[in-house]
DRENKOLLUM-787947 format. One record per residue (C-alpha): residue number from 1; residue in one letter; chain; x, y, z. Coordinates in nm, 2 decimals. Example, Ala and Ser with C-alpha at 12.3 -4.5 7.8 and 13.67 -1.06 7.14 Angstrom:
[node 1,A,A,[1.23,-0.45,0.78]]
[node 2,S,A,[1.37,-0.11,0.71]]
***
This chain:
[node 1,M,A,[0.62,-0.53,-4.84]]
[node 2,K,A,[0.66,-0.18,-4.97]]
[node 3,P,A,[1.01,-0.10,-5.11]]
[node 4,R,A,[1.18,0.22,-5.00]]
[node 5,F,A,[1.45,0.36,-5.25]]
[node 6,Q,A,[1.78,0.52,-5.12]]
[node 7,F,A,[2.00,0.68,-5.38]]
[node 8,I,A,[2.38,0.63,-5.31]]
[node 9,F,A,[2.60,0.85,-5.52]]
[node 10,N,A,[2.97,0.72,-5.56]]
[node 11,D,A,[3.25,0.83,-5.77]]
[node 12,A,A,[3.17,0.62,-6.05]]
[node 13,P,A,[3.30,0.73,-6.40]]
[node 14,T,A,[3.10,0.96,-6.61]]
[node 15,G,A,[2.80,0.77,-6.79]]
[node 16,V,A,[2.78,0.50,-6.52]]
[node 17,E,A,[2.44,0.52,-6.34]]
[node 18,P,A,[2.45,0.58,-5.96]]
[node 19,Q,A,[2.38,0.26,-5.74]]
[node 20,I,A,[2.04,0.21,-5.60]]
[node 21,A,A,[2.00,0.05,-5.26]]
[node 22,V,A,[1.64,-0.09,-5.18]]
[node 23,E,A,[1.54,-0.10,-4.82]]
[node 24,Q,A,[1.23,-0.32,-4.74]]
[node 25,T,A,[0.99,-0.14,-4.51]]
[node 26,P,A,[0.73,-0.38,-4.34]]
[node 27,S,A,[0.37,-0.30,-4.41]]
[node 28,D,A,[0.12,-0.22,-4.12]]
[node 29,E,A,[-0.02,-0.58,-4.16]]
[node 30,E,A,[0.32,-0.74,-4.14]]
[node 31,L,A,[0.40,-0.53,-3.82]]
[node 32,M,A,[0.06,-0.64,-3.66]]
[node 33,D,A,[0.14,-1.01,-3.77]]
[node 34,A,A,[0.47,-0.98,-3.59]]
[node 35,Y,A,[0.31,-0.83,-3.27]]
[node 36,S,A,[0.05,-1.11,-3.28]]
[node 37,Q,A,[0.31,-1.38,-3.32]]
[node 38,A,A,[0.52,-1.23,-3.04]]
[node 39,V,A,[0.21,-1.23,-2.80]]
[node 40,A,A,[0.10,-1.57,-2.91]]
[node 41,S,A,[0.44,-1.73,-2.87]]
[node 42,T,A,[0.49,-1.57,-2.53]]
[node 43,A,A,[0.15,-1.68,-2.42]]
[node 44,E,A,[0.22,-2.04,-2.54]]
[node 45,K,A,[0.55,-2.04,-2.35]]
[node 46,V,A,[0.44,-1.91,-2.01]]
[node 47,S,A,[0.08,-2.02,-1.98]]
[node 48,P,A,[0.19,-2.38,-1.84]]
[node 49,S,A,[0.39,-2.19,-1.56]]
[node 50,V,A,[0.07,-2.01,-1.45]]
[node 51,V,A,[-0.16,-2.15,-1.18]]
[node 52,K,A,[-0.49,-2.08,-1.03]]
[node 53,I,A,[-0.49,-2.05,-0.65]]
[node 54,D,A,[-0.81,-2.10,-0.43]]
[node 55,M,A,[-0.80,-2.03,-0.06]]
[node 56,Q,A,[-1.02,-2.12,0.22]]
[node 57,Q,A,[-1.05,-1.95,0.55]]
[node 58,R,A,[-1.20,-2.10,0.88]]
[node 59,G,A,[-1.52,-1.94,0.98]]
[node 60,P,A,[-1.74,-1.99,1.29]]
[node 61,G,A,[-1.69,-2.31,1.47]]
[node 62,G,A,[-1.37,-2.37,1.27]]
[node 63,R,A,[-1.55,-2.48,0.96]]
[node 64,L,A,[-1.36,-2.42,0.63]]
[node 65,G,A,[-1.54,-2.16,0.40]]
[node 66,R,A,[-1.47,-2.02,0.07]]
[node 67,G,A,[-1.22,-1.75,0.08]]
[node 68,G,A,[-1.10,-1.63,-0.25]]
[node 69,S,A,[-0.90,-1.70,-0.55]]
[node 70,G,A,[-0.61,-1.56,-0.75]]
[node 71,S,A,[-0.31,-1.63,-0.96]]
[node 72,G,A,[0.05,-1.75,-0.92]]
[node 73,F,A,[0.35,-1.89,-1.12]]
[node 74,I,A,[0.57,-2.16,-1.09]]
[node 75,F,A,[0.95,-2.06,-1.07]]
[node 76,T,A,[1.13,-2.38,-0.97]]
[node 77,P,A,[1.09,-2.73,-1.12]]
[node 78,D,A,[1.02,-2.85,-0.77]]
[node 79,G,A,[0.70,-2.66,-0.72]]
[node 80,F,A,[0.78,-2.34,-0.56]]
[node 81,I,A,[0.52,-2.07,-0.68]]
[node 82,L,A,[0.52,-1.69,-0.64]]
[node 83,T,A,[0.19,-1.49,-0.57]]
[node 84,N,A,[0.06,-1.21,-0.38]]
[node 85,S,A,[0.04,-1.21,-0.01]]
[node 86,H,A,[-0.33,-1.08,-0.02]]
[node 87,V,A,[-0.42,-1.40,-0.23]]
[node 88,V,A,[-0.30,-1.65,0.04]]
[node 89,H,A,[-0.31,-1.43,0.37]]
[node 90,N,A,[-0.49,-1.61,0.66]]
[node 91,A,A,[-0.56,-1.91,0.45]]
[node 92,A,A,[-0.66,-2.24,0.62]]
[node 93,R,A,[-0.62,-2.44,0.31]]
[node 94,L,A,[-0.49,-2.36,-0.05]]
[node 95,E,A,[-0.56,-2.54,-0.35]]
[node 96,V,A,[-0.35,-2.49,-0.68]]
[node 97,M,A,[-0.50,-2.60,-1.02]]
[node 98,L,A,[-0.23,-2.63,-1.32]]
[node 99,T,A,[-0.33,-2.55,-1.68]]
[node 100,D,A,[-0.38,-2.91,-1.76]]
[node 101,G,A,[-0.64,-2.94,-1.50]]
[node 102,R,A,[-0.44,-3.12,-1.23]]
[node 103,T,A,[-0.50,-2.99,-0.88]]
[node 104,Y,A,[-0.29,-3.01,-0.56]]
[node 105,E,A,[-0.30,-2.89,-0.21]]
[node 106,A,A,[-0.04,-2.61,-0.15]]
[node 107,H,A,[0.15,-2.53,0.17]]
[node 108,L,A,[0.24,-2.17,0.26]]
[node 109,I,A,[0.63,-2.11,0.27]]
[node 110,G,A,[0.63,-1.74,0.37]]
[node 111,E,A,[0.46,-1.42,0.30]]
[node 112,D,A,[0.57,-1.06,0.31]]
[node 113,P,A,[0.27,-0.81,0.33]]
[node 114,D,A,[0.49,-0.52,0.32]]
[node 115,T,A,[0.56,-0.60,-0.06]]
[node 116,D,A,[0.25,-0.80,-0.11]]
[node 117,L,A,[0.45,-1.13,-0.21]]
[node 118,A,A,[0.42,-1.47,-0.10]]
[node 119,V,A,[0.57,-1.81,-0.18]]
[node 120,I,A,[0.37,-2.13,-0.17]]
[node 121,R,A,[0.46,-2.48,-0.27]]
[node 122,I,A,[0.31,-2.79,-0.44]]
[node 123,H,A,[0.46,-3.13,-0.49]]
[node 124,A,A,[0.39,-3.24,-0.83]]
[node 125,P,A,[0.56,-3.40,-1.13]]
[node 126,D,A,[0.64,-3.26,-1.48]]
[node 127,L,A,[0.62,-2.89,-1.37]]
[node 128,V,A,[0.71,-2.61,-1.60]]
[node 129,P,A,[0.91,-2.32,-1.43]]
[node 130,V,A,[0.89,-1.96,-1.59]]
[node 131,K,A,[1.20,-1.77,-1.65]]
[node 132,L,A,[1.25,-1.47,-1.41]]
[node 133,G,A,[1.40,-1.17,-1.61]]
[node 134,T,A,[1.50,-0.83,-1.47]]
[node 135,S,A,[1.32,-0.51,-1.41]]
[node 136,A,A,[1.63,-0.30,-1.41]]
[node 137,N,A,[1.62,-0.23,-1.80]]
[node 138,L,A,[1.25,-0.16,-1.85]]
[node 139,R,A,[1.16,0.10,-2.09]]
[node 140,V,A,[0.82,0.28,-2.11]]
[node 141,G,A,[0.66,0.16,-2.42]]
[node 142,Q,A,[0.77,-0.18,-2.44]]
[node 143,V,A,[0.54,-0.49,-2.46]]
[node 144,A,A,[0.39,-0.62,-2.13]]
[node 145,I,A,[0.18,-0.93,-2.14]]
[node 146,A,A,[-0.03,-1.03,-1.83]]
[node 147,I,A,[-0.15,-1.39,-1.77]]
[node 148,G,A,[-0.37,-1.49,-1.51]]
[node 149,N,A,[-0.72,-1.62,-1.39]]
[node 150,P,A,[-0.95,-1.30,-1.37]]
[node 151,Y,A,[-1.30,-1.41,-1.22]]
[node 152,G,A,[-1.17,-1.78,-1.25]]
[node 153,F,A,[-1.13,-1.76,-1.63]]
[node 154,Q,A,[-0.81,-1.97,-1.63]]
[node 155,C,A,[-0.51,-1.85,-1.82]]
[node 156,T,A,[-0.64,-1.53,-1.97]]
[node 157,V,A,[-0.40,-1.34,-2.15]]
[node 158,T,A,[-0.41,-0.96,-2.19]]
[node 159,A,A,[-0.13,-0.74,-2.37]]
[node 160,G,A,[-0.03,-0.38,-2.36]]
[node 161,I,A,[0.26,-0.18,-2.29]]
[node 162,V,A,[0.47,-0.06,-1.98]]
[node 163,S,A,[0.29,0.28,-1.92]]
[node 164,A,A,[0.52,0.42,-1.65]]
[node 165,L,A,[0.81,0.31,-1.41]]
[node 166,G,A,[0.91,0.42,-1.06]]
[node 167,R,A,[0.56,0.44,-0.93]]
[node 168,S,A,[0.49,0.38,-0.56]]
[node 169,L,A,[0.21,0.19,-0.42]]
[node 170,R,A,[0.10,0.15,-0.07]]
[node 171,T,A,[0.01,-0.21,0.05]]
[node 172,Q,A,[-0.25,-0.32,0.30]]
[node 173,S,A,[0.02,-0.32,0.57]]
[node 174,G,A,[0.06,0.05,0.52]]
[node 175,R,A,[0.42,0.04,0.38]]
[node 176,L,A,[0.50,0.19,0.04]]
[node 177,I,A,[0.65,-0.03,-0.25]]
[node 178,D,A,[0.90,0.16,-0.45]]
[node 179,G,A,[0.97,0.11,-0.82]]
[node 180,I,A,[0.63,-0.03,-0.91]]
[node 181,V,A,[0.57,-0.11,-1.29]]
[node 182,Q,A,[0.26,0.06,-1.43]]
[node 183,T,A,[0.10,-0.12,-1.74]]
[node 184,D,A,[-0.21,-0.09,-1.94]]
[node 185,A,A,[-0.23,-0.46,-1.99]]
[node 186,A,A,[-0.60,-0.53,-1.85]]
[node 187,L,A,[-0.59,-0.67,-1.50]]
[node 188,N,A,[-0.92,-0.78,-1.32]]
[node 189,P,A,[-0.99,-0.95,-0.98]]
[node 190,G,A,[-0.82,-1.30,-0.99]]
[node 191,N,A,[-0.53,-1.17,-1.18]]
[node 192,S,A,[-0.34,-1.08,-0.86]]
[node 193,G,A,[-0.02,-1.28,-0.83]]
[node 194,G,A,[0.01,-1.35,-1.21]]
[node 195,P,A,[0.31,-1.28,-1.40]]
[node 196,L,A,[0.37,-0.97,-1.61]]
[node 197,V,A,[0.61,-1.08,-1.88]]
[node 198,N,A,[0.81,-0.92,-2.17]]
[node 199,S,A,[0.80,-1.05,-2.54]]
[node 200,R,A,[1.06,-1.29,-2.47]]
[node 201,G,A,[0.86,-1.48,-2.20]]
[node 202,E,A,[1.04,-1.35,-1.91]]
[node 203,V,A,[0.88,-1.23,-1.59]]
[node 204,I,A,[0.92,-0.86,-1.53]]
[node 205,G,A,[0.68,-0.81,-1.26]]
[node 206,V,A,[0.40,-0.97,-1.03]]
[node 207,N,A,[0.04,-0.83,-1.10]]
[node 208,T,A,[-0.09,-0.69,-0.78]]
[node 209,A,A,[-0.33,-0.41,-0.83]]
[node 210,V,A,[-0.57,-0.22,-1.03]]
[node 211,I,A,[-0.73,0.13,-0.97]]
[node 212,L,A,[-1.12,0.11,-1.00]]
[node 213,P,A,[-1.31,0.24,-1.17]]
[node 214,A,A,[-1.01,0.36,-1.38]]
[node 215,Q,A,[-0.93,0.17,-1.70]]
[node 216,G,A,[-0.58,0.07,-1.81]]
[node 217,I,A,[-0.41,0.17,-1.49]]
[node 218,C,A,[-0.27,-0.15,-1.35]]
[node 219,F,A,[0.05,-0.22,-1.13]]
[node 220,A,A,[0.29,-0.49,-1.08]]
[node 221,V,A,[0.57,-0.54,-0.82]]
[node 222,P,A,[0.89,-0.53,-1.01]]
[node 223,V,A,[1.06,-0.88,-1.06]]
[node 224,D,A,[1.39,-0.76,-0.92]]
[node 225,T,A,[1.22,-0.69,-0.58]]
[node 226,A,A,[1.03,-1.01,-0.60]]
[node 227,K,A,[1.38,-1.20,-0.65]]
[node 228,F,A,[1.52,-1.03,-0.33]]
[node 229,V,A,[1.22,-1.10,-0.13]]
[node 230,L,A,[1.14,-1.48,-0.23]]
[node 231,G,A,[1.50,-1.54,-0.13]]
[node 232,Y,A,[1.43,-1.47,0.22]]
[node 233,L,A,[1.09,-1.62,0.22]]
[node 234,M,A,[1.22,-1.96,0.10]]
[node 235,R,A,[1.49,-1.96,0.35]]
[node 236,D,A,[1.32,-1.81,0.66]]
[node 237,G,A,[0.95,-1.79,0.58]]
[node 238,K,A,[0.96,-1.40,0.63]]
[node 239,I,A,[1.17,-1.10,0.56]]
[node 240,R,A,[1.33,-0.92,0.85]]
[node 241,R,A,[1.30,-0.53,0.90]]
[node 242,A,A,[1.43,-0.31,1.18]]
[node 243,Q,A,[1.17,-0.10,1.38]]
[node 244,L,A,[1.20,0.18,1.63]]
[node 245,G,A,[0.85,0.14,1.81]]
[node 246,I,A,[0.72,0.47,1.73]]
[node 247,A,A,[0.40,0.61,1.55]]
[node 248,G,A,[0.46,0.92,1.34]]
[node 249,Q,A,[0.30,1.15,1.10]]
[node 250,N,A,[0.44,1.38,0.83]]
[node 251,I,A,[0.45,1.75,0.90]]
[node 252,D,A,[0.58,2.08,0.73]]
[node 253,L,A,[0.86,2.24,0.91]]
[node 254,P,A,[0.84,2.63,1.00]]
[node 255,R,A,[1.08,2.80,0.77]]
[node 256,R,A,[1.26,2.98,1.05]]
[node 257,L,A,[1.37,2.63,1.17]]
[node 258,V,A,[1.47,2.51,0.85]]
[node 259,R,A,[1.69,2.82,0.80]]
[node 260,F,A,[1.82,2.83,1.16]]
[node 261,H,A,[1.94,2.46,1.15]]
[node 262,Q,A,[2.03,2.46,0.77]]
[node 263,L,A,[1.79,2.17,0.71]]
[node 264,T,A,[1.78,2.01,0.35]]
[node 265,N,A,[1.41,1.95,0.38]]
[node 266,D,A,[1.12,2.14,0.48]]
[node 267,S,A,[0.92,1.85,0.61]]
[node 268,A,A,[0.98,1.58,0.87]]
[node 269,V,A,[0.81,1.31,1.08]]
[node 270,L,A,[0.65,1.40,1.40]]
[node 271,V,A,[0.66,1.13,1.68]]
[node 272,I,A,[0.29,1.09,1.81]]
[node 273,A,A,[0.34,0.78,2.01]]
[node 274,V,A,[0.62,0.58,2.15]]
[node 275,E,A,[0.57,0.21,2.23]]
[node 276,E,A,[0.64,0.10,2.57]]
[node 277,G,A,[0.96,-0.12,2.61]]
[node 278,G,A,[1.04,-0.03,2.24]]
[node 279,P,A,[1.40,0.09,2.12]]
[node 280,A,A,[1.27,0.43,2.09]]
[node 281,K,A,[1.17,0.44,2.44]]
[node 282,A,A,[1.49,0.30,2.58]]
[node 283,A,A,[1.67,0.56,2.38]]
[node 284,G,A,[1.48,0.84,2.53]]
[node 285,I,A,[1.27,0.96,2.22]]
[node 286,E,A,[0.96,1.14,2.35]]
[node 287,E,A,[0.62,1.24,2.19]]
[node 288,G,A,[0.65,1.55,2.04]]
[node 289,D,A,[0.99,1.50,1.90]]
[node 290,V,A,[1.05,1.57,1.52]]
[node 291,L,A,[1.27,1.32,1.33]]
[node 292,L,A,[1.48,1.49,1.08]]
[node 293,A,A,[1.73,1.23,0.99]]
[node 294,L,A,[1.85,0.86,1.05]]
[node 295,D,A,[2.23,0.83,1.04]]
[node 296,G,A,[2.28,1.16,0.87]]
[node 297,E,A,[2.02,1.07,0.60]]
[node 298,P,A,[1.72,1.32,0.57]]
[node 299,V,A,[1.38,1.20,0.69]]
[node 300,A,A,[1.12,1.39,0.48]]
[node 301,V,A,[0.83,1.15,0.52]]
[node 302,I,A,[0.76,0.84,0.72]]
[node 303,D,A,[0.81,0.61,0.41]]
[node 304,D,A,[1.17,0.75,0.40]]
[node 305,L,A,[1.20,0.59,0.75]]
[node 306,H,A,[1.04,0.26,0.62]]
[node 307,R,A,[1.30,0.24,0.34]]
[node 308,M,A,[1.59,0.30,0.59]]
[node 309,L,A,[1.51,0.06,0.85]]
[node 310,T,A,[1.65,-0.24,0.68]]
[node 311,A,A,[1.75,-0.56,0.84]]
[node 312,D,A,[2.11,-0.46,0.87]]
[node 313,K,A,[1.99,-0.19,1.13]]
[node 314,I,A,[1.85,-0.45,1.36]]
[node 315,G,A,[2.07,-0.42,1.66]]
[node 316,A,A,[2.29,-0.18,1.53]]
[node 317,S,A,[2.37,0.16,1.69]]
[node 318,T,A,[2.17,0.41,1.49]]
[node 319,T,A,[2.18,0.78,1.53]]
[node 320,L,A,[1.85,0.96,1.51]]
[node 321,T,A,[1.86,1.35,1.46]]
[node 322,V,A,[1.55,1.50,1.62]]
[node 323,L,A,[1.42,1.85,1.70]]
[node 324,R,A,[1.30,1.88,2.06]]
[node 325,R,A,[1.14,2.23,2.14]]
[node 326,S,A,[1.36,2.39,1.87]]
[node 327,Q,A,[1.67,2.21,1.99]]
[node 328,K,A,[1.86,1.99,1.76]]
[node 329,L,A,[1.98,1.66,1.94]]
[node 330,D,A,[2.15,1.33,1.81]]
[node 331,I,A,[2.02,1.04,2.00]]
[node 332,A,A,[2.15,0.68,1.97]]
[node 333,V,A,[1.91,0.40,1.93]]
[node 334,L,A,[1.92,0.02,1.88]]
[node 335,P,A,[1.64,-0.07,1.63]]
[node 336,Q,A,[1.49,-0.42,1.69]]
[node 337,D,A,[1.36,-0.69,1.47]]
[node 338,S,A,[1.00,-0.61,1.35]]
[node 339,Q,A,[0.90,-0.97,1.39]]
[node 340,R,A,[0.96,-0.99,1.75]]
***
């Protein structure tokens, strides 16, 4: 370790030499050793909680055929496992392999394609749950470690940093997940559903996607989102959201309309279809209406609408502000459960 000298002058009597404080600056080798030790100890701590998930789907004639595989991690001592929805969706049979080689059949507890999260469960003794951390205080540049089963290579560990925060990622259901964690910890097919952890071995995200053929651009659902969703999945098997029964597309608004109605946004959502028997139809929403706001909150793009239609809106009187042939209207609607 290389010493670094710092001179501290005091009011010592004449003839007395000044004090010298010596600060120890770690060498590059020592810093790398510390980083390696952090990654190694984290991998050792978290790996027993990471599982390999194999799923089978029914083919022609009802026969079970190979589906695919992914990762997951145990988060309770009694066998609840968090993974991605796309890893287990439409599975006829799920099989989980632990790091010690034990294999168990798993059962789907619930899934939420809108956040690409799912909870499954196994019944097995001596399980090691991982600790769920928080994603609220993540910082760009901090160490991020991914553990999973890429291409079936069990408990593969990759390390990198948190590259960016607050990204948005569209799921296979078409909804947008906000607050996505971007990392350069290498992910490959099979890593999906595995944990992204910090140097203390706490889960900070659920690995979910990569951008191909790009390298070092990988994404994880933040653990705070996962904790919110898994509570509903464990209790209800699903998460409830409100819906209006419309199809829409993003449009730019003419400047004259923005100025005339003193709008805060220059974009909105054009209603291109209204579902028969849906809440919007019952309220009198028409094709061609332009959605400007929901309960006074501006709707600039359709993803704003998705974010606002939470479970508390189900059955609650909600005001839609729309433009209809340049006339601004407030229309009351009762959103319904999207699971109906």
